[in-house]
N, C-alpha and C positions, 0 to 999 in steps of 0.2 A: 262662435260656432258657424259663422257664415262661410267658412272654408270647407266644411264637412262635405257638402254636395260636390264641389269641384274635385276634391281629393278622391272621393269615392268614384267619380266618373273617370278620373285619371287612372286609378288602380284597376278598374274594370277594363278600360281600354288597353292597358298594359298587359293584363292577363290574356285578353283576346289575341293581341299581337303575338305574345309569347306562344300561345297555343297554335296559332296559325303558322308561325315559324317552325315549330316542331313538326307539324303535319307536312309542311312543304319539304323539310329536310328528309323526313321518312319517305316521301314519295320520290324524291330525287335519288335517294339511296336504292330504293327498289328498282327504279328505272335503270340505274347504272349496273346493278347486279344482273338484271335481265339482259342488258347489252353484253356484258362480259361473258355470261354463261351460255348465251345463244350461239350455237356453232354457225359459222358462215357456210355458204354454199360450197366454197372452196375447201373448207375443212371437212365437210360431209363427203365431198367427192374423193378427197384424199383417204379418208377413213374407209370408204367403200373400195377404193383401189387396193389398199393394204389388205383388207379382209379377203378380197378376191385372190390376191397373190398368195396369201397364206393357205387358203383352201385349195389352190391349184397345185401347191407343192406336195408331191407324194409323201414326203417325210413328215409333213405337218397337217395334212388334210383332215385327219381324225382328231386333231387337237382342238380344244375349245380355248381360243385366245380372244379376249376382249380388246378392242382397238378404240383408242380415242385419238383425235387429231385436233391441234390448235396451232395455227400460224406455222405450219410445217413441222411442228414437233409432234411425233407420234409416240403414244404411250401404249405399251403392250402389257396385259395382265392375264394371268392364268397359271395353270399347272401343266408342266410338260414332263415327259418320262425321264429325261436325262439332260445333262449339261450340253451335250452335242445338239439336242433339239433346240435348246435355248439359244445357243450360238447361231444355229442355222436360221432361226426366226429373226434374230437381230440383224444378221448379215443380209438376209433377203429384203427386209424392210428398209434398211439403210441404203440399199442399191436402187430403190425406186425413185423415179422423178418426183420432185416436189417435197421430198423428205429432207429436212434440214438436220434433224437430230432424232434419235430413238431413245426413249426412256424405258428402262427395263424394269417392269413390275412382274416378270415371269419368275416362277418358282419351280424347283424340281420336286416332283411328287415322291414322297417317301415309299409309297406302296407300289409304284409302277416300275 
């Protein structure tokens, strides 16, 4: 029985190390998620540029289009009155400086 105390100490130390490793992994994951999801200043500027261009277009000014931008990829979401409006919004955004690709999340509203 003279091994009981060292074994208990070893088990306690292992449990603490395992718990600490789990906490550190969770903290690293949270930090990575925050880095990935936080928009850069360049992304925010592009999003604002796209939003302004959509609002300045007479055919789209009244539309409510949500704009997201990440690394030059712009995603548009919302409902527009017809396919022509969707095409117009996509073409307008694709023509802007800094836009590498446009993701279409726009839908044609059934009641409009």
